[in-house]
N, CA, C and O atoms as CSV, one atom per row, in Angstrom:
chain,resi,resn,atom,element,x,y,z
A,1,UNK,N,N,6.208,-53.351,-8.013
A,1,UNK,CA,C,5.396,-52.475,-7.188
A,1,UNK,C,C,5.499,-51.051,-7.733
A,1,UNK,O,O,6.566,-50.604,-8.155
A,2,UNK,N,N,4.367,-50.353,-7.712
A,2,UNK,CA,C,4.344,-48.972,-8.190
A,2,UNK,C,C,5.175,-48.082,-7.285
A,2,UNK,O,O,5.237,-48.278,-6.072
A,3,UNK,N,N,5.814,-47.096,-7.907
A,3,UNK,CA,C,6.616,-46.154,-7.142
A,3,UNK,C,C,5.733,-45.151,-6.408
A,3,UNK,O,O,6.090,-44.674,-5.331
A,4,UNK,N,N,4.585,-44.835,-6.992
A,4,UNK,CA,C,3.686,-43.857,-6.385
A,4,UNK,C,C,2.297,-44.488,-6.203
A,4,UNK,O,O,1.787,-45.170,-7.092
A,5,UNK,N,N,1.719,-44.249,-5.065
A,5,UNK,CA,C,0.397,-44.809,-4.760
A,5,UNK,C,C,-0.649,-43.716,-4.888
A,5,UNK,O,O,-0.532,-42.657,-4.272
A,6,UNK,N,N,-1.674,-43.978,-5.693
A,6,UNK,CA,C,-2.785,-43.044,-5.841
A,6,UNK,C,C,-3.930,-43.531,-4.944
A,6,UNK,O,O,-4.722,-44.394,-5.321
A,7,UNK,N,N,-3.984,-42.951,-3.756
A,7,UNK,CA,C,-4.966,-43.380,-2.762
A,7,UNK,C,C,-6.395,-43.205,-3.275
A,7,UNK,O,O,-7.235,-44.070,-3.031
A,8,UNK,N,N,-6.690,-42.120,-3.972
A,8,UNK,CA,C,-8.034,-41.882,-4.498
A,8,UNK,C,C,-8.448,-42.967,-5.484
A,8,UNK,O,O,-9.586,-43.434,-5.456
A,9,UNK,N,N,-7.534,-43.363,-6.346
A,9,UNK,CA,C,-7.832,-44.427,-7.303
A,9,UNK,C,C,-8.135,-45.735,-6.570
A,9,UNK,O,O,-9.071,-46.454,-6.921
A,10,UNK,N,N,-7.344,-46.027,-5.567
A,10,UNK,CA,C,-7.549,-47.247,-4.798
A,10,UNK,C,C,-8.890,-47.193,-4.079
A,10,UNK,O,O,-9.631,-48.176,-4.091
A,11,UNK,N,N,-9.219,-46.057,-3.446
A,11,UNK,CA,C,-10.505,-45.932,-2.759
A,11,UNK,C,C,-11.670,-46.105,-3.721
A,11,UNK,O,O,-12.665,-46.748,-3.385
A,12,UNK,N,N,-11.555,-45.542,-4.903
A,12,UNK,CA,C,-12.650,-45.596,-5.872
A,12,UNK,C,C,-12.807,-46.961,-6.530
A,12,UNK,O,O,-13.911,-47.319,-6.942
A,13,UNK,N,N,-11.734,-47.722,-6.638
A,13,UNK,CA,C,-11.780,-48.974,-7.390
A,13,UNK,C,C,-11.648,-50.242,-6.550
A,13,UNK,O,O,-11.829,-51.340,-7.076
A,14,UNK,N,N,-11.343,-50.122,-5.276
A,14,UNK,CA,C,-11.061,-51.310,-4.471
A,14,UNK,C,C,-12.327,-52.049,-4.031
A,14,UNK,O,O,-12.339,-53.279,-3.974
A,15,UNK,N,N,-13.377,-51.313,-3.725
A,15,UNK,CA,C,-14.583,-51.955,-3.190
A,15,UNK,C,C,-15.476,-52.434,-4.329
A,15,UNK,O,O,-15.699,-51.712,-5.301
A,16,UNK,N,N,-15.976,-53.639,-4.203
A,16,UNK,CA,C,-16.920,-54.188,-5.180
A,16,UNK,C,C,-18.271,-53.551,-4.886
A,16,UNK,O,O,-18.907,-53.888,-3.886
A,17,UNK,N,N,-18.717,-52.641,-5.734
A,17,UNK,CA,C,-19.898,-51.832,-5.436
A,17,UNK,C,C,-21.181,-52.649,-5.318
A,17,UNK,O,O,-22.047,-52.309,-4.511
A,18,UNK,N,N,-21.324,-53.710,-6.097
A,18,UNK,CA,C,-22.549,-54.514,-6.012
A,18,UNK,C,C,-22.620,-55.276,-4.691
A,18,UNK,O,O,-23.696,-55.407,-4.108
A,19,UNK,N,N,-21.482,-55.779,-4.218
A,19,UNK,CA,C,-21.474,-56.457,-2.923
A,19,UNK,C,C,-21.732,-55.478,-1.790
A,19,UNK,O,O,-22.416,-55.807,-0.820
A,20,UNK,N,N,-21.187,-54.277,-1.912
A,20,UNK,CA,C,-21.440,-53.254,-0.912
A,20,UNK,C,C,-22.924,-52.899,-0.885
A,20,UNK,O,O,-23.499,-52.715,0.188
A,21,UNK,N,N,-23.540,-52.803,-2.051
A,21,UNK,CA,C,-24.977,-52.542,-2.149
A,21,UNK,C,C,-25.758,-53.674,-1.484
A,21,UNK,O,O,-26.709,-53.420,-0.745
A,22,UNK,N,N,-25.363,-54.913,-1.741
A,22,UNK,CA,C,-26.027,-56.069,-1.130
A,22,UNK,C,C,-25.929,-56.009,0.384
A,22,UNK,O,O,-26.904,-56.283,1.084
A,23,UNK,N,N,-24.753,-55.650,0.894
A,23,UNK,CA,C,-24.571,-55.569,2.340
A,23,UNK,C,C,-25.493,-54.504,2.945
A,23,UNK,O,O,-26.088,-54.717,4.001
A,24,UNK,N,N,-25.604,-53.374,2.276
A,24,UNK,CA,C,-26.489,-52.310,2.762
A,24,UNK,C,C,-27.946,-52.762,2.769
A,24,UNK,O,O,-28.681,-52.474,3.714
A,25,UNK,N,N,-28.366,-53.468,1.721
A,25,UNK,CA,C,-29.745,-53.953,1.645
A,25,UNK,C,C,-30.024,-55.017,2.710
A,25,UNK,O,O,-31.108,-55.049,3.291
A,26,UNK,N,N,-29.046,-55.884,2.959
A,26,UNK,CA,C,-29.206,-56.894,4.009
A,26,UNK,C,C,-29.333,-56.214,5.371
A,26,UNK,O,O,-30.171,-56.603,6.186
A,27,UNK,N,N,-28.503,-55.199,5.618
A,27,UNK,CA,C,-28.589,-54.464,6.884
A,27,UNK,C,C,-29.949,-53.785,7.022
A,27,UNK,O,O,-30.541,-53.778,8.102
A,28,UNK,N,N,-30.439,-53.216,5.924
A,28,UNK,CA,C,-31.748,-52.569,5.946
A,28,UNK,C,C,-32.837,-53.598,6.259
A,28,UNK,O,O,-33.727,-53.331,7.067
A,29,UNK,N,N,-32.773,-54.764,5.629
A,29,UNK,CA,C,-33.756,-55.818,5.883
A,29,UNK,C,C,-33.695,-56.269,7.338
A,29,UNK,O,O,-34.730,-56.472,7.972
A,30,UNK,N,N,-32.487,-56.425,7.863
A,30,UNK,CA,C,-32.336,-56.836,9.260
A,30,UNK,C,C,-32.973,-55.815,10.195
A,30,UNK,O,O,-33.636,-56.186,11.163
A,31,UNK,N,N,-32.774,-54.534,9.909
A,31,UNK,CA,C,-33.366,-53.489,10.744
A,31,UNK,C,C,-34.892,-53.519,10.679
A,31,UNK,O,O,-35.560,-53.298,11.689
A,32,UNK,N,N,-35.437,-53.787,9.509
A,32,UNK,CA,C,-36.891,-53.866,9.354
A,32,UNK,C,C,-37.441,-55.050,10.144
A,32,UNK,O,O,-38.414,-54.911,10.885
A,33,UNK,N,N,-36.819,-56.206,9.983
A,33,UNK,CA,C,-37.285,-57.401,10.692
A,33,UNK,C,C,-37.125,-57.209,12.198
A,33,UNK,O,O,-38.012,-57.570,12.971
A,34,UNK,N,N,-36.016,-56.652,12.606
A,34,UNK,CA,C,-35.773,-56.407,14.022
A,34,UNK,C,C,-36.833,-55.466,14.596
A,34,UNK,O,O,-37.313,-55.674,15.710
A,35,UNK,N,N,-37.193,-54.441,13.841
A,35,UNK,CA,C,-38.238,-53.525,14.279
A,35,UNK,C,C,-39.593,-54.200,14.365
A,35,UNK,O,O,-40.399,-53.879,15.238
A,36,UNK,N,N,-39.845,-55.136,13.461
A,36,UNK,CA,C,-41.124,-55.854,13.466
A,36,UNK,C,C,-41.257,-56.742,14.696
A,36,UNK,O,O,-42.370,-57.074,15.105
A,37,UNK,N,N,-40.139,-57.127,15.282
A,37,UNK,CA,C,-40.175,-57.990,16.459
A,37,UNK,C,C,-40.879,-57.319,17.632
A,37,UNK,O,O,-41.363,-57.999,18.537
A,38,UNK,N,N,-40.939,-56.004,17.620
A,38,UNK,CA,C,-41.576,-55.262,18.707
A,38,UNK,C,C,-43.087,-55.129,18.531
A,38,UNK,O,O,-43.778,-54.661,19.435
A,39,UNK,N,N,-43.600,-55.539,17.372
A,39,UNK,CA,C,-45.030,-55.393,17.120
A,39,UNK,C,C,-45.823,-56.436,17.907
A,39,UNK,O,O,-45.549,-57.635,17.842
A,40,UNK,N,N,-46.797,-55.952,18.640
A,40,UNK,CA,C,-47.625,-56.816,19.491
A,40,UNK,C,C,-48.322,-57.908,18.677
A,40,UNK,O,O,-48.415,-59.051,19.126
A,41,UNK,N,N,-48.805,-57.567,17.503
A,41,UNK,CA,C,-49.515,-58.549,16.672
A,41,UNK,C,C,-48.643,-59.761,16.378
A,41,UNK,O,O,-49.109,-60.898,16.453
A,42,UNK,N,N,-47.376,-59.521,16.044
A,42,UNK,CA,C,-46.471,-60.629,15.719
A,42,UNK,C,C,-46.063,-61.409,16.965
A,42,UNK,O,O,-45.925,-62.631,16.922
A,43,UNK,N,N,-45.873,-60.704,18.064
A,43,UNK,CA,C,-45.554,-61.407,19.316
A,43,UNK,C,C,-46.721,-62.285,19.740
A,43,UNK,O,O,-46.537,-63.438,20.132
A,44,UNK,N,N,-47.929,-61.723,19.655
A,44,UNK,CA,C,-49.117,-62.470,20.047
A,44,UNK,C,C,-49.360,-63.681,19.148
A,44,UNK,O,O,-49.936,-64.677,19.586
A,45,UNK,N,N,-48.926,-63.597,17.901
A,45,UNK,CA,C,-49.107,-64.713,16.963
A,45,UNK,C,C,-48.022,-65.778,17.136
A,45,UNK,O,O,-48.004,-66.781,16.423
A,46,UNK,N,N,-47.126,-65.549,18.082
A,46,UNK,CA,C,-46.074,-66.527,18.349
A,46,UNK,C,C,-44.971,-66.550,17.313
A,46,UNK,O,O,-44.332,-67.582,17.111
A,47,UNK,N,N,-44.741,-65.436,16.658
A,47,UNK,CA,C,-43.744,-65.383,15.585
A,47,UNK,C,C,-42.410,-64.779,16.010
A,47,UNK,O,O,-41.525,-64.592,15.175
A,48,UNK,N,N,-42.253,-64.470,17.300
A,48,UNK,CA,C,-41.032,-63.816,17.745
A,48,UNK,C,C,-39.812,-64.687,17.465
A,48,UNK,O,O,-38.798,-64.182,16.982
A,49,UNK,N,N,-39.885,-65.977,17.757
A,49,UNK,CA,C,-38.741,-66.880,17.539
A,49,UNK,C,C,-38.342,-66.935,16.066
A,49,UNK,O,O,-37.158,-66.943,15.730
A,50,UNK,N,N,-39.340,-66.972,15.205
A,50,UNK,CA,C,-39.073,-67.010,13.764
A,50,UNK,C,C,-38.385,-65.725,13.311
A,50,UNK,O,O,-37.436,-65.756,12.527
A,51,UNK,N,N,-38.880,-64.595,13.821
A,51,UNK,CA,C,-38.263,-63.309,13.474
A,51,UNK,C,C,-36.849,-63.218,14.021
A,51,UNK,O,O,-35.955,-62.705,13.349
A,52,UNK,N,N,-36.642,-63.711,15.234
A,52,UNK,CA,C,-35.301,-63.706,15.830
A,52,UNK,C,C,-34.340,-64.541,14.993
A,52,UNK,O,O,-33.190,-64.153,14.785
A,53,UNK,N,N,-34.812,-65.681,14.517
A,53,UNK,CA,C,-33.978,-66.528,13.651
A,53,UNK,C,C,-33.658,-65.823,12.331
A,53,UNK,O,O,-32.543,-65.928,11.820
A,54,UNK,N,N,-34.638,-65.107,11.786
A,54,UNK,CA,C,-34.410,-64.368,10.545
A,54,UNK,C,C,-33.351,-63.291,10.744
A,54,UNK,O,O,-32.491,-63.099,9.885
A,55,UNK,N,N,-33.411,-62.587,11.875
A,55,UNK,CA,C,-32.405,-61.559,12.178
A,55,UNK,C,C,-31.023,-62.195,12.294
A,55,UNK,O,O,-30.042,-61.649,11.788
A,56,UNK,N,N,-30.945,-63.334,12.950
A,56,UNK,CA,C,-29.670,-64.049,13.091
A,56,UNK,C,C,-29.107,-64.436,11.720
A,56,UNK,O,O,-27.918,-64.255,11.459
A,57,UNK,N,N,-29.962,-64.967,10.854
A,57,UNK,CA,C,-29.513,-65.359,9.514
A,57,UNK,C,C,-29.070,-64.157,8.695
A,57,UNK,O,O,-28.096,-64.242,7.948
A,58,UNK,N,N,-29.780,-63.033,8.828
A,58,UNK,CA,C,-29.370,-61.820,8.113
A,58,UNK,C,C,-28.026,-61.310,8.639
A,58,UNK,O,O,-27.201,-60.823,7.865
A,59,UNK,N,N,-27.806,-61.420,9.947
A,59,UNK,CA,C,-26.503,-61.059,10.515
A,59,UNK,C,C,-25.399,-61.939,9.946
A,59,UNK,O,O,-24.312,-61.456,9.631
A,60,UNK,N,N,-25.683,-63.237,9.815
A,60,UNK,CA,C,-24.694,-64.158,9.251
A,60,UNK,C,C,-24.405,-63.809,7.794
A,60,UNK,O,O,-23.256,-63.878,7.357
A,61,UNK,N,N,-25.437,-63.437,7.043
A,61,UNK,CA,C,-25.241,-63.019,5.646
A,61,UNK,C,C,-24.344,-61.785,5.580
A,61,UNK,O,O,-23.460,-61.695,4.729
A,62,UNK,N,N,-24.581,-60.835,6.487
A,62,UNK,CA,C,-23.765,-59.621,6.526
A,62,UNK,C,C,-22.303,-59.975,6.769
A,62,UNK,O,O,-21.409,-59.424,6.127
A,63,UNK,N,N,-22.064,-60.894,7.694
A,63,UNK,CA,C,-20.686,-61.326,7.970
A,63,UNK,C,C,-20.057,-61.980,6.748
A,63,UNK,O,O,-18.903,-61.706,6.420
A,64,UNK,N,N,-20.806,-62.838,6.078
A,64,UNK,CA,C,-20.284,-63.522,4.889
A,64,UNK,C,C,-19.957,-62.526,3.783
A,64,UNK,O,O,-18.889,-62.596,3.175
A,65,UNK,N,N,-20.870,-61.604,3.523
A,65,UNK,CA,C,-20.636,-60.591,2.484
A,65,UNK,C,C,-19.459,-59.707,2.875
A,65,UNK,O,O,-18.643,-59.346,2.027
A,66,UNK,N,N,-19.368,-59.355,4.156
A,66,UNK,CA,C,-18.233,-58.545,4.631
A,66,UNK,C,C,-16.906,-59.239,4.400
A,66,UNK,O,O,-15.926,-58.608,4.005
A,67,UNK,N,N,-16.876,-60.539,4.647
A,67,UNK,CA,C,-15.651,-61.314,4.406
A,67,UNK,C,C,-15.292,-61.291,2.922
A,67,UNK,O,O,-14.138,-61.062,2.559
A,68,UNK,N,N,-16.289,-61.532,2.070
A,68,UNK,CA,C,-16.038,-61.539,0.623
A,68,UNK,C,C,-15.561,-60.162,0.162
A,68,UNK,O,O,-14.654,-60.065,-0.664
A,69,UNK,N,N,-16.163,-59.107,0.687
A,69,UNK,CA,C,-15.727,-57.749,0.334
A,69,UNK,C,C,-14.273,-57.547,0.746
A,69,UNK,O,O,-13.479,-56.989,-0.011
A,70,UNK,N,N,-13.930,-58.001,1.945
A,70,UNK,CA,C,-12.549,-57.855,2.423
A,70,UNK,C,C,-11.546,-58.573,1.542
A,70,UNK,O,O,-10.489,-58.030,1.221
A,71,UNK,N,N,-11.877,-59.797,1.151
A,71,UNK,CA,C,-10.988,-60.562,0.274
A,71,UNK,C,C,-10.865,-59.870,-1.083
A,71,UNK,O,O,-9.775,-59.784,-1.648
A,72,UNK,N,N,-11.993,-59.380,-1.600
A,72,UNK,CA,C,-11.995,-58.701,-2.894
A,72,UNK,C,C,-11.174,-57.417,-2.844
A,72,UNK,O,O,-10.379,-57.144,-3.743
A,73,UNK,N,N,-11.373,-56.632,-1.786
A,73,UNK,CA,C,-10.617,-55.383,-1.639
A,73,UNK,C,C,-9.122,-55.683,-1.579
A,73,UNK,O,O,-8.321,-55.016,-2.233
A,74,UNK,N,N,-8.757,-56.682,-0.797
A,74,UNK,CA,C,-7.343,-57.031,-0.672
A,74,UNK,C,C,-6.751,-57.407,-2.030
A,74,UNK,O,O,-5.664,-56.951,-2.386
A,75,UNK,N,N,-7.466,-58.238,-2.786
A,75,UNK,CA,C,-6.982,-58.633,-4.116
A,75,UNK,C,C,-6.874,-57.461,-5.067
A,75,UNK,O,O,-5.902,-57.348,-5.813
A,76,UNK,N,N,-7.877,-56.578,-5.044
A,76,UNK,CA,C,-7.841,-55.419,-5.946
A,76,UNK,C,C,-6.717,-54.455,-5.578
A,76,UNK,O,O,-6.032,-53.926,-6.453
A,77,UNK,N,N,-6.532,-54.233,-4.284
A,77,UNK,CA,C,-5.452,-53.330,-3.863
A,77,UNK,C,C,-4.108,-53.922,-4.263
A,77,UNK,O,O,-3.244,-53.203,-4.765
A,78,UNK,N,N,-3.920,-55.197,-4.053
A,78,UNK,CA,C,-2.658,-55.827,-4.428
A,78,UNK,C,C,-2.397,-55.708,-5.915
A,78,UNK,O,O,-1.269,-55.438,-6.327
A,79,UNK,N,N,-3.443,-55.909,-6.741
A,79,UNK,CA,C,-3.232,-55.799,-8.182
A,79,UNK,C,C,-2.981,-54.358,-8.622
A,79,UNK,O,O,-2.260,-54.125,-9.592
A,80,UNK,N,N,-3.565,-53.398,-7.926
A,80,UNK,CA,C,-3.327,-51.987,-8.260
A,80,UNK,C,C,-1.941,-51.517,-7.835
A,80,UNK,O,O,-1.408,-50.550,-8.379
A,81,UNK,N,N,-1.362,-52.212,-6.854
A,81,UNK,CA,C,-0.045,-51.819,-6.349
A,81,UNK,C,C,1.077,-52.368,-7.224
A,81,UNK,O,O,2.231,-51.974,-7.051
A,82,UNK,N,N,0.774,-53.257,-8.148
A,82,UNK,CA,C,1.831,-53.843,-8.994
A,82,UNK,C,C,2.249,-52.907,-10.082
A,82,UNK,O,O,3.124,-53.239,-10.881
């Protein structure tokens, strides 16, 4: 284990930037779809259930990516602490 911990180095190198980008894009997509659910045209066309399911699936993707990010961060921090 390292005698001194460089918190800045850990902050800069621990997060997998591409996965973080993916999570942000998924959240953005979820917000767009969620906003579309309020549109009268889509409600009248009977698409509310489909949109609700899409929002649910995007939420599940966010959870999955968040878990992977957490596991990755933990592994990177552990390797940096050696």
